[in-house]
N, C-alpha and C positions, 0 to 999 in steps of 0.2 A: 538615253534621250533621243526622241524622234528627229530624223534628219529632213522630214518634210517641211516645206514652207508653212509657217504657222498661219499666215494669212489665208493660204489655200486650204489648210485644214478646216478653218472656221468659215470658209467661203465669204471673206470680207475683203474690202480694199485696204490699202495701207493708210488711208485717211479716215478710217472708221473711228467714230467717237465711242466713249465708254458705254453709252446706252445701247447702241447697236451691237457692240461687242458682246455685251451680256445677253442680248436677245439671240444672237447667233449661237452662243454657247448653250443657252437654255434649250434651243431647238435640237441640237445634237445630243445633249445630255439626256433628254427625254427619249430620243430615238435609240440610243445605244446603251442606256444604263443596264448593268448586269441583272438587275431585278426584273427587267422586262425581257431580257434575252439570256436566260439562265444557262443555256447550253451552247452559246455561240462565242467561239474564240475571236472571230472577226469583229463582232460587236464590242467585245471587251477591249481589243486593241484600238478600235476607233474611239471608244470612250476615253481611253488613256491618252490618246493623241489630242483629242479635243480639250481635255482637262489640262494637259501640259501646255498647249498653245494658249489657252486662256490665262493660265498662271503667269506666263511671260508677258503677254500683250496687255494684261490688265494692270501691270506694275509699270509706272512711268519710266523708272530708271532702267528696268530690264528691257522694256520695249525700245528705249533709245539705244541701248547697247546692241540689241538684236538688229535694229534697223541699220546700225553703222557697221557691225562686224559679223552679222549673221549668227549662226549657231555657236561660233567660237566666242562670241561676246557673252553668252549665257551658260556656257558649258563649264562646270566646276573644274574639270580636268584641264581646261585651257586657261584657268585663272579668271574666268568670268564670274558673273553674279551667282550662278547656280540656282537651286530651288530652295527657297526659304529665307533668303536675305532680302535686303532692300525694304522699301516702305510697304509693299503689298504683303499680305500674309494669308496663310491657309484658312484662318477663321473668316477673313473677309470674303473669300471666294464662296465658301459653303454657306455663310449667312446671307449674302446678297443674292446669290444665284441658285445654288443647289437647294437651299431650304425652301425657296419659292416653289420649286418643282415638286419636291417629295415630302414637304411638311416638316423638314428637320429644322433645328436651330430654334432659338427663342426670339430672335429679332434681328439677327445679322451682326456683322462685324463693323457696322458703321455707327454704332451707338444707338440702334433702334430699340425701342422698349419691347419687352416680352409681352406676348399676347395674354390678355386676361383669360383665366381658365373658364371655359364654357361649362355650363351646368350639365349634370349627368342625365343621360337618357333613362327613361323608366319604361317598364312593361307591365301591362295589366291583362290578366287572363279573364276573358268574359265568357261565361257560359250562357247558352241560349238554346231554345227549342228549335226543331227543324222548321216549324212554321215561321218563327221569327227570322231565321236565317234566309229562308226563301223569299219572304215578303218584305223584309227590312223592318227595323224597329229603332226607336229612340230610347236609350236607357240612361239613368243617372247613376254615376259611380262616385266613390270617394277614394281619394288617393292620399296616403301619407307622404308628404314630400317637403322640400325646402322651398319657401316662397320669399319674395323680396320683403325686407323689413319695412313696415309702413312708416314708423317715426322718422327714419333717415332716408326713406325712399330708395333703399338699396345701396346707398353710398358708403355705409359703415361709419360715417362721421356723425357726431352729435348734432342735432338740429341747431342750425345757426352757425355751425362751423363747417370746415371743409378739409380735405386732405391737402398735404403740402408736398412739394418736390423733395425726393430723398436726397439728403446731403452727401451720402456716400457715393452714389452713382450719378448725382446731378440730374436725376430724372430719366436716365438712359435705361435703367432696369438691369444693366450689366456692368461689370467692372473688367478692366483689361489687366492682364498679368503678363510680364515678359519672362519667357522661359527659353534661354539661349537664343537661337535664331528665330524662334516662334513667338508670336504675340497671341496669347490665348485669352478668350473671353469667357467669363463665368457669370452665372446669375448672381446678382447683388445679394449678399447675405442679410442686408438690413431690410430691404423692401421685398425680398423674394421675387425680384423681377418685375414688380408692379410699377416702379418708377416713382411711386408716391408713398407716403406714410401717413397714418392717421394718429395725430397726437391727442385728440379728444374723441375717443370712440363712443358710439351710440350705446347707451346702457341696455337697450332692448335686445340687440344682437351681438353685443361685445365687439363691435367693429367688423363683424363678418358680412354685414349687408344682407343677411338672410336669416330666416327663423324656421323652425320645424312646425308644420301645420298640416291639418287634413283639408285637402281641397276637394270641393264638389264640382263635378263636371257633367254636362249633358252630352252624350255621345250618340251620334246618328250612325246606325249600322246600315249600310246599303243592302238592297235586295240581292240575293244570290251568293252571299259569302259562304265559305265552307271552313271546316276546321283547319287551322294553320294560317289562314289569311290574316294579315295585319293591317290595321288602320293607323296612319301616322297623324298625330295632332302636334303640329309644329309649335314649339315654345311652351308646351304644357308639361314639360319634365321639370327637373330640379332647377331652381334659380342658381345662377353662377355667382362668382365673387363680385365685389363692387365693380360696376361698369361692364360686367360680362353678360352675354346673352344666355337665356335659359336653354336647357336641353329639350328634347322632344319626348312625347309620350306615345308608346306603341300599344294599341289595344289589339290583343290577339284573340281571335274567335275560337271557341270550342263548342261544337254543336253536340248536344246530348243525343243518346240513342233514342230512336222512335219506336213506338209499340207496333207499328204496322209497316212503315217504309224503311228501306235502306237506300242510302245515296251513293252513287258512283259517278263522279263528274257532274254532268247536268241531267243525268237520268235518275229515275226512282225505280226501285224494285220492291215487289211484294209477293207473298205467297197467298194463293186464294184456295181454301179448301172447298171442295164440292162433294156432294153425295154420290154414292155409287149409281143411283138411278139417274141423276142429272148428267153424269159422265156418259152413261149408256144412251140416254134418250136425247141429250142436248137441251138447250133452252136459253132463256135470257136471264142474266144475273146482274145484280147491282154491284158496282165496284167503287170503293172509296177513292177519291183523289184529294189533293190539297185545296181544290176549288169546289168540292162538293161531290155528289154521287153521279155516276154515269152508267149507262147500260152497256153490257158486254154480251154479245151473242156467242154462246158456246156450242159448237157443232156436236152432233151425235157421235158416239164412240171416241170421245176425247180421252187421252191417256194421261197418267201422271207425268208431270215434267213439261208438258206442252206450254210454250211461252206465247202470250198475247201482248202485242205492242199497241199502246194507246198514244198516238202521236200528239205532241204538244201538251201533254199532261205532266211534264216533268218540271224542270227549273230553268228560269231565264238566267243566263250567265251574268255575272256582276259587271263585266265590261262590255255587255251587249252581244247580240248574236241570236241565232236560232234557239228557241226554247227546246229543252230536252223532252224525252218521252217517259211514259210510265210502262214498265214491263211487268206483267202479271204471270206468275208461274202457277199452273194448276196442280193441286195435290188432291187426288181422289182419296176420300176418307173412308176407312173400313168401319162399318157399324160396330158399336160396342154395347155392352150391357143388354144383350138380346134375351128375351124371355123364351120359354120352351116352345111356344107356338111359332114365334118368329124364326127360331133356329130350325124348326121342322119345315117351315115354308122355304127357307133358304136352301136346305139340303135337298128338298124336292126339286127346286129350281136347278141346282147344280147337277143332280142326277139326270134331269131332263136335257141338260147341255152336254153331258159327258159322252154321249154317243157321237157327237160331232164337234169335238174339241178343236180339230184342225180348222174348222170353219169359223167357230166363234172365238177361239183363243189361239190365233196363229203364232204369236210370240212364244207362248208357253209350249206349243206343239213343236216348233222349230228348236227351242232350247233343249227339250227332252230328246229329240232326235240327235242333237249334237252330243249330249251326254252319253247316249247309247253307243254312238260311234267311238267315243273316247274310251269307254269301257272295253269295247271289242278290240281296239288297238292295244290296250294294256294286257289283255289276256292272250293275245296271239303272239 
């Protein structure tokens, strides 16, 4: 048991009331909880001290004994109250304080009703074209899900009747059981924690408050979405139990492959085949974009692999910002299906250049010089 002053541990005065005491403990519990500080021994010790101080000061009898006798009044070895006796109990602490922070418990140790079960979230995978993803689109989808029952309006009770308070737990949703020094709370077995029971259930939903149905929704896809992006539609998931809120629907985008363009972030890429003559002589070519055709000037002696950037012809980001670019990679296409006359002309042209390869084909000439040096080194 810690020997630090419990009021100092929680940074409260001796006149602190129950509300402020819980508030002080919540603050320290959030700061030093082991889940938030997995590798910190100091945080673990601070968490234990705060928990111990709250357990003592939150119990009226223990607090009175501590105020009068100090640690001796609550130390079991000294004949004090110890931990676990008196009116306060472990379940009260974690229901009223700890569960508020970390989502634990069903409603606390003060007889609070357990929360109604929220409806499940759903996910819908939506396929779309690149054009739809870039410019945005509105689509109609159908979702098989649970929706609120119309006849009973989601209450689960037959029209004209209503649910009544559970007689087992008196509407608390939980029942208390005494086990030695501990008072333990459990979910009420009669109402399953709801606090109410339906004696005359709705015939359409059998008292569940919801029915299976295919729901039709219109979904607006914003411009700029990409594969993996999710759009959240609040309350369009499965309906919950009677009185509970519905879950959410997540529409996940999947953009199909495009015949011409590839997307990388906000930029678009494409390969542009050009003829041997166009690569040699240069010229002006038409390039496709998602907004229509544009002119691209290709300089003479352009080689395969050269990249041309068309600024602002890419994609506008979904969350705003500068529009991306279109990058075109040139691929010089080798002629195919040549007839005899064409082959003869091409050979004549090649023979004409063969005497000055270093001038007309510098890359090829340098490469073969490197190969020759490599062979000479291997033979020596």
